[in-house]
mmCIF file of the N, C-alpha and C atoms, coordinates in Angstrom:
data_MODEL
# 
_entry.id   MODEL 
# 
loop_
_atom_site.group_PDB 
_atom_site.id 
_atom_site.type_symbol 
_atom_site.label_atom_id 
_atom_site.label_alt_id 
_atom_site.label_comp_id 
_atom_site.label_asym_id 
_atom_site.label_entity_id 
_atom_site.label_seq_id 
_atom_site.pdbx_PDB_ins_code 
_atom_site.Cartn_x 
_atom_site.Cartn_y 
_atom_site.Cartn_z 
_atom_site.occupancy 
_atom_site.B_iso_or_equiv 
_atom_site.pdbx_formal_charge 
_atom_site.auth_seq_id 
_atom_site.auth_comp_id 
_atom_site.auth_asym_id 
_atom_site.auth_atom_id 
_atom_site.pdbx_PDB_model_num 
ATOM 1   N N  . MET A 1 1  ? -4.214 -19.463 26.332  1.00 0.00 ? 1  MET A N  1 
ATOM 2   C CA . MET A 1 1  ? -3.237 -19.600 25.252  1.00 0.00 ? 1  MET A CA 1 
ATOM 3   C C  . MET A 1 1  ? -1.915 -18.966 25.711  1.00 0.00 ? 1  MET A C  1 
ATOM 4   N N  . ASP A 1 2  ? -0.821 -19.554 25.308  1.00 0.00 ? 2  ASP A N  1 
ATOM 5   C CA . ASP A 1 2  ? 0.524  -19.090 25.649  1.00 0.00 ? 2  ASP A CA 1 
ATOM 6   C C  . ASP A 1 2  ? 0.774  -17.696 25.052  1.00 0.00 ? 2  ASP A C  1 
ATOM 7   N N  . LYS A 1 3  ? 1.094  -16.719 25.910  1.00 0.00 ? 3  LYS A N  1 
ATOM 8   C CA . LYS A 1 3  ? 1.284  -15.333 25.448  1.00 0.00 ? 3  LYS A CA 1 
ATOM 9   C C  . LYS A 1 3  ? 2.458  -15.215 24.484  1.00 0.00 ? 3  LYS A C  1 
ATOM 10  N N  . LYS A 1 4  ? 3.566  -15.927 24.761  1.00 0.00 ? 4  LYS A N  1 
ATOM 11  C CA . LYS A 1 4  ? 4.721  -15.875 23.850  1.00 0.00 ? 4  LYS A CA 1 
ATOM 12  C C  . LYS A 1 4  ? 4.354  -16.413 22.480  1.00 0.00 ? 4  LYS A C  1 
ATOM 13  N N  . LEU A 1 5  ? 3.632  -17.529 22.493  1.00 0.00 ? 5  LEU A N  1 
ATOM 14  C CA . LEU A 1 5  ? 3.202  -18.134 21.231  1.00 0.00 ? 5  LEU A CA 1 
ATOM 15  C C  . LEU A 1 5  ? 2.353  -17.156 20.441  1.00 0.00 ? 5  LEU A C  1 
ATOM 16  N N  . GLU A 1 6  ? 1.401  -16.502 21.100  1.00 0.00 ? 6  GLU A N  1 
ATOM 17  C CA . GLU A 1 6  ? 0.523  -15.558 20.406  1.00 0.00 ? 6  GLU A CA 1 
ATOM 18  C C  . GLU A 1 6  ? 1.303  -14.360 19.866  1.00 0.00 ? 6  GLU A C  1 
ATOM 19  N N  . LYS A 1 7  ? 2.265  -13.859 20.633  1.00 0.00 ? 7  LYS A N  1 
ATOM 20  C CA . LYS A 1 7  ? 3.071  -12.729 20.164  1.00 0.00 ? 7  LYS A CA 1 
ATOM 21  C C  . LYS A 1 7  ? 3.904  -13.128 18.951  1.00 0.00 ? 7  LYS A C  1 
ATOM 22  N N  . LEU A 1 8  ? 4.504  -14.307 18.996  1.00 0.00 ? 8  LEU A N  1 
ATOM 23  C CA . LEU A 1 8  ? 5.292  -14.770 17.851  1.00 0.00 ? 8  LEU A CA 1 
ATOM 24  C C  . LEU A 1 8  ? 4.402  -15.042 16.642  1.00 0.00 ? 8  LEU A C  1 
ATOM 25  N N  . ALA A 1 9  ? 3.232  -15.612 16.875  1.00 0.00 ? 9  ALA A N  1 
ATOM 26  C CA . ALA A 1 9  ? 2.306  -15.872 15.763  1.00 0.00 ? 9  ALA A CA 1 
ATOM 27  C C  . ALA A 1 9  ? 1.858  -14.559 15.132  1.00 0.00 ? 9  ALA A C  1 
ATOM 28  N N  . ALA A 1 10 ? 1.596  -13.545 15.957  1.00 0.00 ? 10 ALA A N  1 
ATOM 29  C CA . ALA A 1 10 ? 1.227  -12.231 15.424  1.00 0.00 ? 10 ALA A CA 1 
ATOM 30  C C  . ALA A 1 10 ? 2.372  -11.647 14.608  1.00 0.00 ? 10 ALA A C  1 
ATOM 31  N N  . LEU A 1 11 ? 3.591  -11.814 15.098  1.00 0.00 ? 11 LEU A N  1 
ATOM 32  C CA . LEU A 1 11 ? 4.765  -11.343 14.362  1.00 0.00 ? 11 LEU A CA 1 
ATOM 33  C C  . LEU A 1 11 ? 4.905  -12.080 13.032  1.00 0.00 ? 11 LEU A C  1 
ATOM 34  N N  . GLU A 1 12 ? 4.699  -13.381 13.041  1.00 0.00 ? 12 GLU A N  1 
ATOM 35  C CA . GLU A 1 12 ? 4.761  -14.166 11.807  1.00 0.00 ? 12 GLU A CA 1 
ATOM 36  C C  . GLU A 1 12 ? 3.721  -13.671 10.806  1.00 0.00 ? 12 GLU A C  1 
ATOM 37  N N  . HIS A 1 13 ? 2.532  -13.367 11.313  1.00 0.00 ? 13 HIS A N  1 
ATOM 38  C CA . HIS A 1 13 ? 1.489  -12.876 10.409  1.00 0.00 ? 13 HIS A CA 1 
ATOM 39  C C  . HIS A 1 13 ? 1.859  -11.513 9.833   1.00 0.00 ? 13 HIS A C  1 
ATOM 40  N N  . LYS A 1 14 ? 2.387  -10.646 10.673  1.00 0.00 ? 14 LYS A N  1 
ATOM 41  C CA . LYS A 1 14 ? 2.801  -9.319  10.218  1.00 0.00 ? 14 LYS A CA 1 
ATOM 42  C C  . LYS A 1 14 ? 3.883  -9.448  9.131   1.00 0.00 ? 14 LYS A C  1 
ATOM 43  N N  . GLN A 1 15 ? 4.800  -10.389 9.336   1.00 0.00 ? 15 GLN A N  1 
ATOM 44  C CA . GLN A 1 15 ? 5.860  -10.642 8.355   1.00 0.00 ? 15 GLN A CA 1 
ATOM 45  C C  . GLN A 1 15 ? 5.247  -11.107 7.039   1.00 0.00 ? 15 GLN A C  1 
ATOM 46  N N  . TRP A 1 16 ? 4.254  -11.997 7.124   1.00 0.00 ? 16 TRP A N  1 
ATOM 47  C CA . TRP A 1 16 ? 3.622  -12.500 5.909   1.00 0.00 ? 16 TRP A CA 1 
ATOM 48  C C  . TRP A 1 16 ? 2.905  -11.377 5.159   1.00 0.00 ? 16 TRP A C  1 
ATOM 49  N N  . VAL A 1 17 ? 2.206  -10.504 5.885   1.00 0.00 ? 17 VAL A N  1 
ATOM 50  C CA . VAL A 1 17 ? 1.529  -9.377  5.235   1.00 0.00 ? 17 VAL A CA 1 
ATOM 51  C C  . VAL A 1 17 ? 2.553  -8.515  4.502   1.00 0.00 ? 17 VAL A C  1 
ATOM 52  N N  . TYR A 1 18 ? 3.667  -8.224  5.156   1.00 0.00 ? 18 TYR A N  1 
ATOM 53  C CA . TYR A 1 18 ? 4.728  -7.435  4.533   1.00 0.00 ? 18 TYR A CA 1 
ATOM 54  C C  . TYR A 1 18 ? 5.232  -8.123  3.262   1.00 0.00 ? 18 TYR A C  1 
ATOM 55  N N  . TRP A 1 19 ? 5.489  -9.435  3.362   1.00 0.00 ? 19 TRP A N  1 
ATOM 56  C CA . TRP A 1 19 ? 5.992  -10.199 2.211   1.00 0.00 ? 19 TRP A CA 1 
ATOM 57  C C  . TRP A 1 19 ? 4.975  -10.228 1.070   1.00 0.00 ? 19 TRP A C  1 
ATOM 58  N N  . SER A 1 20 ? 3.721  -10.522 1.394   1.00 0.00 ? 20 SER A N  1 
ATOM 59  C CA . SER A 1 20 ? 2.725  -10.665 0.330   1.00 0.00 ? 20 SER A CA 1 
ATOM 60  C C  . SER A 1 20 ? 2.424  -9.339  -0.355  1.00 0.00 ? 20 SER A C  1 
ATOM 61  N N  . LYS A 1 21 ? 2.443  -8.244  0.408   1.00 0.00 ? 21 LYS A N  1 
ATOM 62  C CA . LYS A 1 21 ? 2.233  -6.942  -0.233  1.00 0.00 ? 21 LYS A CA 1 
ATOM 63  C C  . LYS A 1 21 ? 3.398  -6.595  -1.144  1.00 0.00 ? 21 LYS A C  1 
ATOM 64  N N  . GLY A 1 22 ? 4.609  -6.989  -0.751  1.00 0.00 ? 22 GLY A N  1 
ATOM 65  C CA . GLY A 1 22 ? 5.762  -6.791  -1.626  1.00 0.00 ? 22 GLY A CA 1 
ATOM 66  C C  . GLY A 1 22 ? 5.630  -7.601  -2.903  1.00 0.00 ? 22 GLY A C  1 
ATOM 67  N N  . LEU A 1 23 ? 5.101  -8.808  -2.768  1.00 0.00 ? 23 LEU A N  1 
ATOM 68  C CA . LEU A 1 23 ? 4.872  -9.656  -3.938  1.00 0.00 ? 23 LEU A CA 1 
ATOM 69  C C  . LEU A 1 23 ? 3.874  -9.000  -4.883  1.00 0.00 ? 23 LEU A C  1 
ATOM 70  N N  . ILE A 1 24 ? 2.841  -8.386  -4.325  1.00 0.00 ? 24 ILE A N  1 
ATOM 71  C CA . ILE A 1 24 ? 1.838  -7.711  -5.150  1.00 0.00 ? 24 ILE A CA 1 
ATOM 72  C C  . ILE A 1 24 ? 2.494  -6.616  -5.990  1.00 0.00 ? 24 ILE A C  1 
ATOM 73  N N  . LYS A 1 25 ? 3.431  -5.900  -5.400  1.00 0.00 ? 25 LYS A N  1 
ATOM 74  C CA . LYS A 1 25 ? 4.134  -4.868  -6.169  1.00 0.00 ? 25 LYS A CA 1 
ATOM 75  C C  . LYS A 1 25 ? 4.859  -5.485  -7.351  1.00 0.00 ? 25 LYS A C  1 
ATOM 76  N N  . SER A 1 26 ? 5.453  -6.675  -7.143  1.00 0.00 ? 26 SER A N  1 
ATOM 77  C CA . SER A 1 26 ? 6.119  -7.375  -8.244  1.00 0.00 ? 26 SER A CA 1 
ATOM 78  C C  . SER A 1 26 ? 5.114  -7.803  -9.298  1.00 0.00 ? 26 SER A C  1 
ATOM 79  N N  . LEU A 1 27 ? 3.957  -8.253  -8.840  1.00 0.00 ? 27 LEU A N  1 
ATOM 80  C CA . LEU A 1 27 ? 2.929  -8.691  -9.778  1.00 0.00 ? 27 LEU A CA 1 
ATOM 81  C C  . LEU A 1 27 ? 2.443  -7.530  -10.629 1.00 0.00 ? 27 LEU A C  1 
ATOM 82  N N  . GLU A 1 28 ? 2.373  -6.372  -10.025 1.00 0.00 ? 28 GLU A N  1 
ATOM 83  C CA . GLU A 1 28 ? 1.940  -5.197  -10.776 1.00 0.00 ? 28 GLU A CA 1 
ATOM 84  C C  . GLU A 1 28 ? 2.936  -4.848  -11.872 1.00 0.00 ? 28 GLU A C  1 
ATOM 85  N N  . LYS A 1 29 ? 4.144  -5.359  -11.726 1.00 0.00 ? 29 LYS A N  1 
ATOM 86  C CA . LYS A 1 29 ? 5.170  -5.130  -12.747 1.00 0.00 ? 29 LYS A CA 1 
ATOM 87  C C  . LYS A 1 29 ? 5.193  -6.243  -13.791 1.00 0.00 ? 29 LYS A C  1 
ATOM 88  N N  . GLY A 1 30 ? 4.227  -7.186  -13.712 1.00 0.00 ? 30 GLY A N  1 
ATOM 89  C CA . GLY A 1 30 ? 4.128  -8.187  -14.762 1.00 0.00 ? 30 GLY A CA 1 
ATOM 90  C C  . GLY A 1 30 ? 4.181  -9.637  -14.316 1.00 0.00 ? 30 GLY A C  1 
ATOM 91  N N  . GLU A 1 31 ? 4.523  -9.908  -13.059 1.00 0.00 ? 31 GLU A N  1 
ATOM 92  C CA . GLU A 1 31 ? 4.509  -11.291 -12.599 1.00 0.00 ? 31 GLU A CA 1 
ATOM 93  C C  . GLU A 1 31 ? 3.065  -11.775 -12.535 1.00 0.00 ? 31 GLU A C  1 
ATOM 94  N N  . VAL A 1 32 ? 2.846  -13.091 -12.529 1.00 0.00 ? 32 VAL A N  1 
ATOM 95  C CA . VAL A 1 32 ? 1.492  -13.649 -12.580 1.00 0.00 ? 32 VAL A CA 1 
ATOM 96  C C  . VAL A 1 32 ? 1.137  -14.348 -11.265 1.00 0.00 ? 32 VAL A C  1 
ATOM 97  N N  . LEU A 1 33 ? -0.077 -14.076 -10.770 1.00 0.00 ? 33 LEU A N  1 
ATOM 98  C CA . LEU A 1 33 ? -0.621 -14.714 -9.574  1.00 0.00 ? 33 LEU A CA 1 
ATOM 99  C C  . LEU A 1 33 ? -2.105 -14.940 -9.831  1.00 0.00 ? 33 LEU A C  1 
ATOM 100 N N  . SER A 1 34 ? -2.622 -16.107 -9.431  1.00 0.00 ? 34 SER A N  1 
ATOM 101 C CA . SER A 1 34 ? -4.040 -16.384 -9.700  1.00 0.00 ? 34 SER A CA 1 
ATOM 102 C C  . SER A 1 34 ? -4.939 -15.410 -8.928  1.00 0.00 ? 34 SER A C  1 
ATOM 103 N N  . LYS A 1 35 ? -6.060 -15.087 -9.531  1.00 0.00 ? 35 LYS A N  1 
ATOM 104 C CA . LYS A 1 35 ? -7.016 -14.186 -8.887  1.00 0.00 ? 35 LYS A CA 1 
ATOM 105 C C  . LYS A 1 35 ? -7.548 -14.803 -7.599  1.00 0.00 ? 35 LYS A C  1 
ATOM 106 N N  . LYS A 1 36 ? -7.719 -16.117 -7.593  1.00 0.00 ? 36 LYS A N  1 
ATOM 107 C CA . LYS A 1 36 ? -8.224 -16.814 -6.410  1.00 0.00 ? 36 LYS A CA 1 
ATOM 108 C C  . LYS A 1 36 ? -7.271 -16.623 -5.223  1.00 0.00 ? 36 LYS A C  1 
ATOM 109 N N  . ARG A 1 37 ? -5.992 -16.801 -5.462  1.00 0.00 ? 37 ARG A N  1 
ATOM 110 C CA . ARG A 1 37 ? -5.008 -16.628 -4.391  1.00 0.00 ? 37 ARG A CA 1 
ATOM 111 C C  . ARG A 1 37 ? -4.976 -15.179 -3.920  1.00 0.00 ? 37 ARG A C  1 
ATOM 112 N N  . LEU A 1 38 ? -5.002 -14.260 -4.854  1.00 0.00 ? 38 LEU A N  1 
ATOM 113 C CA . LEU A 1 38 ? -4.970 -12.844 -4.515  1.00 0.00 ? 38 LEU A CA 1 
ATOM 114 C C  . LEU A 1 38 ? -6.180 -12.467 -3.655  1.00 0.00 ? 38 LEU A C  1 
ATOM 115 N N  . GLN A 1 39 ? -7.356 -12.945 -4.024  1.00 0.00 ? 39 GLN A N  1 
ATOM 116 C CA . GLN A 1 39 ? -8.561 -12.649 -3.241  1.00 0.00 ? 39 GLN A CA 1 
ATOM 117 C C  . GLN A 1 39 ? -8.444 -13.205 -1.827  1.00 0.00 ? 39 GLN A C  1 
ATOM 118 N N  . ARG A 1 40 ? -7.906 -14.417 -1.700  1.00 0.00 ? 40 ARG A N  1 
ATOM 119 C CA . ARG A 1 40 ? -7.734 -15.024 -0.376  1.00 0.00 ? 40 ARG A CA 1 
ATOM 120 C C  . ARG A 1 40 ? -6.760 -14.207 0.463   1.00 0.00 ? 40 ARG A C  1 
ATOM 121 N N  . TRP A 1 41 ? -5.659 -13.806 -0.132  1.00 0.00 ? 41 TRP A N  1 
ATOM 122 C CA . TRP A 1 41 ? -4.652 -13.025 0.586   1.00 0.00 ? 41 TRP A CA 1 
ATOM 123 C C  . TRP A 1 41 ? -5.222 -11.691 1.058   1.00 0.00 ? 41 TRP A C  1 
ATOM 124 N N  . LYS A 1 42 ? -5.953 -11.021 0.188   1.00 0.00 ? 42 LYS A N  1 
ATOM 125 C CA . LYS A 1 42 ? -6.494 -9.702  0.553   1.00 0.00 ? 42 LYS A CA 1 
ATOM 126 C C  . LYS A 1 42 ? -7.400 -9.796  1.773   1.00 0.00 ? 42 LYS A C  1 
ATOM 127 N N  . LYS A 1 43 ? -8.141 -10.905 1.906   1.00 0.00 ? 43 LYS A N  1 
ATOM 128 C CA . LYS A 1 43 ? -9.004 -11.101 3.065   1.00 0.00 ? 43 LYS A CA 1 
ATOM 129 C C  . LYS A 1 43 ? -8.181 -11.249 4.346   1.00 0.00 ? 43 LYS A C  1 
ATOM 130 N N  . GLU A 1 44 ? -6.939 -11.674 4.211   1.00 0.00 ? 44 GLU A N  1 
ATOM 131 C CA . GLU A 1 44 ? -6.095 -11.919 5.379   1.00 0.00 ? 44 GLU A CA 1 
ATOM 132 C C  . GLU A 1 44 ? -5.130 -10.769 5.675   1.00 0.00 ? 44 GLU A C  1 
ATOM 133 N N  . TRP A 1 45 ? -5.222 -9.693  4.935   1.00 0.00 ? 45 TRP A N  1 
ATOM 134 C CA . TRP A 1 45 ? -4.384 -8.509  5.209   1.00 0.00 ? 45 TRP A CA 1 
ATOM 135 C C  . TRP A 1 45 ? -5.034 -7.678  6.309   1.00 0.00 ? 45 TRP A C  1 
ATOM 136 N N  . ILE A 1 46 ? -5.172 -8.308  7.441   1.00 0.00 ? 46 ILE A N  1 
ATOM 137 C CA . ILE A 1 46 ? -5.779 -7.676  8.607   1.00 0.00 ? 46 ILE A CA 1 
ATOM 138 C C  . ILE A 1 46 ? -4.892 -7.955  9.811   1.00 0.00 ? 46 ILE A C  1 
ATOM 139 N N  . ASP A 1 47 ? -5.205 -7.322  10.911  1.00 0.00 ? 47 ASP A N  1 
ATOM 140 C CA . ASP A 1 47 ? -4.464 -7.545  12.140  1.00 0.00 ? 47 ASP A CA 1 
ATOM 141 C C  . ASP A 1 47 ? -4.635 -8.994  12.597  1.00 0.00 ? 47 ASP A C  1 
ATOM 142 N N  . TYR A 1 48 ? -3.608 -9.549  13.185  1.00 0.00 ? 48 TYR A N  1 
ATOM 143 C CA . TYR A 1 48 ? -3.622 -10.937 13.667  1.00 0.00 ? 48 TYR A CA 1 
ATOM 144 C C  . TYR A 1 48 ? -4.840 -11.224 14.543  1.00 0.00 ? 48 TYR A C  1 
ATOM 145 N N  . LYS A 1 49 ? -5.165 -10.308 15.451  1.00 0.00 ? 49 LYS A N  1 
ATOM 146 C CA . LYS A 1 49 ? -6.284 -10.523 16.376  1.00 0.00 ? 49 LYS A CA 1 
ATOM 147 C C  . LYS A 1 49 ? -7.604 -10.747 15.646  1.00 0.00 ? 49 LYS A C  1 
ATOM 148 N N  . SER A 1 50 ? -7.720 -10.249 14.421  1.00 0.00 ? 50 SER A N  1 
ATOM 149 C CA . SER A 1 50 ? -8.972 -10.347 13.667  1.00 0.00 ? 50 SER A CA 1 
ATOM 150 C C  . SER A 1 50 ? -9.045 -11.588 12.779  1.00 0.00 ? 50 SER A C  1 
ATOM 151 N N  . LEU A 1 51 ? -7.983 -12.372 12.749  1.00 0.00 ? 51 LEU A N  1 
ATOM 152 C CA . LEU A 1 51 ? -7.955 -13.570 11.908  1.00 0.00 ? 51 LEU A CA 1 
ATOM 153 C C  . LEU A 1 51 ? -8.843 -14.665 12.472  1.00 0.00 ? 51 LEU A C  1 
ATOM 154 N N  . SER A 1 52 ? -9.239 -15.591 11.612  1.00 0.00 ? 52 SER A N  1 
ATOM 155 C CA . SER A 1 52 ? -9.977 -16.773 12.075  1.00 0.00 ? 52 SER A CA 1 
ATOM 156 C C  . SER A 1 52 ? -9.017 -17.640 12.895  1.00 0.00 ? 52 SER A C  1 
ATOM 157 N N  . GLU A 1 53 ? -9.564 -18.487 13.750  1.00 0.00 ? 53 GLU A N  1 
ATOM 158 C CA . GLU A 1 53 ? -8.720 -19.384 14.551  1.00 0.00 ? 53 GLU A CA 1 
ATOM 159 C C  . GLU A 1 53 ? -7.901 -20.312 13.648  1.00 0.00 ? 53 GLU A C  1 
ATOM 160 N N  . GLU A 1 54 ? -8.481 -20.718 12.526  1.00 0.00 ? 54 GLU A N  1 
ATOM 161 C CA . GLU A 1 54 ? -7.767 -21.590 11.590  1.00 0.00 ? 54 GLU A CA 1 
ATOM 162 C C  . GLU A 1 54 ? -6.517 -20.890 11.043  1.00 0.00 ? 54 GLU A C  1 
ATOM 163 N N  . THR A 1 55 ? -6.650 -19.643 10.658  1.00 0.00 ? 55 THR A N  1 
ATOM 164 C CA . THR A 1 55 ? -5.514 -18.892 10.128  1.00 0.00 ? 55 THR A CA 1 
ATOM 165 C C  . THR A 1 55 ? -4.519 -18.588 11.239  1.00 0.00 ? 55 THR A C  1 
ATOM 166 N N  . LYS A 1 56 ? -5.008 -18.262 12.424  1.00 0.00 ? 56 LYS A N  1 
ATOM 167 C CA . LYS A 1 56 ? -4.105 -18.039 13.552  1.00 0.00 ? 56 LYS A CA 1 
ATOM 168 C C  . LYS A 1 56 ? -3.277 -19.285 13.830  1.00 0.00 ? 56 LYS A C  1 
ATOM 169 N N  . GLU A 1 57 ? -3.915 -20.452 13.740  1.00 0.00 ? 57 GLU A N  1 
ATOM 170 C CA . GLU A 1 57 ? -3.195 -21.697 14.003  1.00 0.00 ? 57 GLU A CA 1 
ATOM 171 C C  . GLU A 1 57 ? -2.083 -21.905 12.976  1.00 0.00 ? 57 GLU A C  1 
ATOM 172 N N  . PHE A 1 58 ? -2.304 -21.501 11.746  1.00 0.00 ? 58 PHE A N  1 
ATOM 173 C CA . PHE A 1 58 ? -1.250 -21.590 10.732  1.00 0.00 ? 58 PHE A CA 1 
ATOM 174 C C  . PHE A 1 58 ? -0.064 -20.727 11.148  1.00 0.00 ? 58 PHE A C  1 
ATOM 175 N N  . ASP A 1 59 ? -0.323 -19.509 11.632  1.00 0.00 ? 59 ASP A N  1 
ATOM 176 C CA . ASP A 1 59 ? 0.754  -18.630 12.091  1.00 0.00 ? 59 ASP A CA 1 
ATOM 177 C C  . ASP A 1 59 ? 1.411  -19.186 13.351  1.00 0.00 ? 59 ASP A C  1 
ATOM 178 N N  . ARG A 1 60 ? 0.609  -19.797 14.224  1.00 0.00 ? 60 ARG A N  1 
ATOM 179 C CA . ARG A 1 60 ? 1.167  -20.398 15.442  1.00 0.00 ? 60 ARG A CA 1 
ATOM 180 C C  . ARG A 1 60 ? 2.126  -21.532 15.101  1.00 0.00 ? 60 ARG A C  1 
ATOM 181 N N  . LYS A 1 61 ? 1.801  -22.266 14.048  1.00 0.00 ? 61 LYS A N  1 
ATOM 182 C CA . LYS A 1 61 ? 2.675  -23.368 13.617  1.00 0.00 ? 61 LYS A CA 1 
ATOM 183 C C  . LYS A 1 61 ? 4.086  -22.842 13.379  1.00 0.00 ? 61 LYS A C  1 
ATOM 184 N N  . TRP A 1 62 ? 4.178  -21.719 12.708  1.00 0.00 ? 62 TRP A N  1 
ATOM 185 C CA . TRP A 1 62 ? 5.494  -21.140 12.423  1.00 0.00 ? 62 TRP A CA 1 
ATOM 186 C C  . TRP A 1 62 ? 6.122  -20.546 13.669  1.00 0.00 ? 62 TRP A C  1 
ATOM 187 N N  . ALA A 1 63 ? 5.305  -19.975 14.543  1.00 0.00 ? 63 ALA A N  1 
ATOM 188 C CA . ALA A 1 63 ? 5.816  -19.447 15.808  1.00 0.00 ? 63 ALA A CA 1 
ATOM 189 C C  . ALA A 1 63 ? 6.397  -20.584 16.655  1.00 0.00 ? 63 ALA A C  1 
ATOM 190 N N  . ARG A 1 64 ? 5.734  -21.740 16.641  1.00 0.00 ? 64 ARG A N  1 
ATOM 191 C CA . ARG A 1 64 ? 6.263  -22.893 17.384  1.00 0.00 ? 64 ARG A CA 1 
ATOM 192 C C  . ARG A 1 64 ? 7.627  -23.323 16.840  1.00 0.00 ? 64 ARG A C  1 
ATOM 193 N N  . LYS A 1 65 ? 7.794  -23.223 15.540  1.00 0.00 ? 65 LYS A N  1 
ATOM 194 C CA . LYS A 1 65 ? 9.094  -23.559 14.937  1.00 0.00 ? 65 LYS A CA 1 
ATOM 195 C C  . LYS A 1 65 ? 10.173 -22.620 15.459  1.00 0.00 ? 65 LYS A C  1 
ATOM 196 N N  . VAL A 1 66 ? 9.845  -21.337 15.592  1.00 0.00 ? 66 VAL A N  1 
ATOM 197 C CA . VAL A 1 66 ? 10.799 -20.356 16.121  1.00 0.00 ? 66 VAL A CA 1 
ATOM 198 C C  . VAL A 1 66 ? 11.135 -20.688 17.571  1.00 0.00 ? 66 VAL A C  1 
ATOM 199 N N  . ILE A 1 67 ? 10.104 -20.987 18.365  1.00 0.00 ? 67 ILE A N  1 
ATOM 200 C CA . ILE A 1 67 ? 10.319 -21.332 19.768  1.00 0.00 ? 67 ILE A CA 1 
ATOM 201 C C  . ILE A 1 67 ? 11.203 -22.567 19.886  1.00 0.00 ? 67 ILE A C  1 
ATOM 202 N N  . SER A 1 68 ? 10.917 -23.570 19.066  1.00 0.00 ? 68 SER A N  1 
ATOM 203 C CA . SER A 1 68 ? 11.711 -24.796 19.078  1.00 0.00 ? 68 SER A CA 1 
ATOM 204 C C  . SER A 1 68 ? 13.170 -24.514 18.732  1.00 0.00 ? 68 SER A C  1 
ATOM 205 N N  . LEU A 1 69 ? 13.373 -23.701 17.737  1.00 0.00 ? 69 LEU A N  1 
ATOM 206 C CA . LEU A 1 69 ? 14.728 -23.332 17.324  1.00 0.00 ? 69 LEU A CA 1 
ATOM 207 C C  . LEU A 1 69 ? 15.448 -22.596 18.444  1.00 0.00 ? 69 LEU A C  1 
ATOM 208 N N  . LEU A 1 70 ? 14.771 -21.676 19.105  1.00 0.00 ? 70 LEU A N  1 
ATOM 209 C CA . LEU A 1 70 ? 15.366 -20.922 20.204  1.00 0.00 ? 70 LEU A CA 1 
ATOM 210 C C  . LEU A 1 70 ? 15.711 -21.836 21.379  1.00 0.00 ? 70 LEU A C  1 
ATOM 211 N N  . LYS A 1 71 ? 14.847 -22.795 21.661  1.00 0.00 ? 71 LYS A N  1 
ATOM 212 C CA . LYS A 1 71 ? 15.119 -23.748 22.754  1.00 0.00 ? 71 LYS A CA 1 
ATOM 213 C C  . LYS A 1 71 ? 16.358 -24.575 22.444  1.00 0.00 ? 71 LYS A C  1 
ATOM 214 N N  . LYS A 1 72 ? 16.489 -25.024 21.203  1.00 0.00 ? 72 LYS A N  1 
ATOM 215 C CA . LYS A 1 72 ? 17.653 -25.809 20.799  1.00 0.00 ? 72 LYS A CA 1 
ATOM 216 C C  . LYS A 1 72 ? 18.927 -24.960 20.911  1.00 0.00 ? 72 LYS A C  1 
ATOM 217 N N  . ARG A 1 73 ? 18.810 -23.707 20.561  1.00 0.00 ? 73 ARG A N  1 
ATOM 218 C CA . ARG A 1 73 ? 19.957 -22.806 20.595  1.00 0.00 ? 73 ARG A CA 1 
ATOM 219 C C  . ARG A 1 73 ? 20.432 -22.554 22.028  1.00 0.00 ? 73 ARG A C  1 
ATOM 220 N N  . ASP A 1 74 ? 19.484 -22.534 22.964  1.00 0.00 ? 74 ASP A N  1 
ATOM 221 C CA . ASP A 1 74 ? 19.804 -22.271 24.367  1.00 0.00 ? 74 ASP A CA 1 
ATOM 222 C C  . ASP A 1 74 ? 20.456 -23.458 25.074  1.00 0.00 ? 74 ASP A C  1 
ATOM 223 N N  . ARG A 1 75 ? 20.428 -24.622 24.474  1.00 0.00 ? 75 ARG A N  1 
ATOM 224 C CA . ARG A 1 75 ? 20.990 -25.826 25.124  1.00 0.00 ? 75 ARG A CA 1 
ATOM 225 C C  . ARG A 1 75 ? 22.485 -25.844 25.063  1.00 0.00 ? 75 ARG A C  1 
# 
């Protein structure tokens, strides 16, 4: 597997964990989120290396977008 891709995917996942935990703080102040979604998210609040391949691939998708954007910028 491409090391750059994996590093960017791990970064994307870390960003998502940061974002989703911030959202939880908002929810605690009265915003609404389904219990099903919350349970799914809590299972994924782990280190990137521990994620399922399916979830890693979702993060890789976004990492590829970053790589593509950077390549376009370098032209």
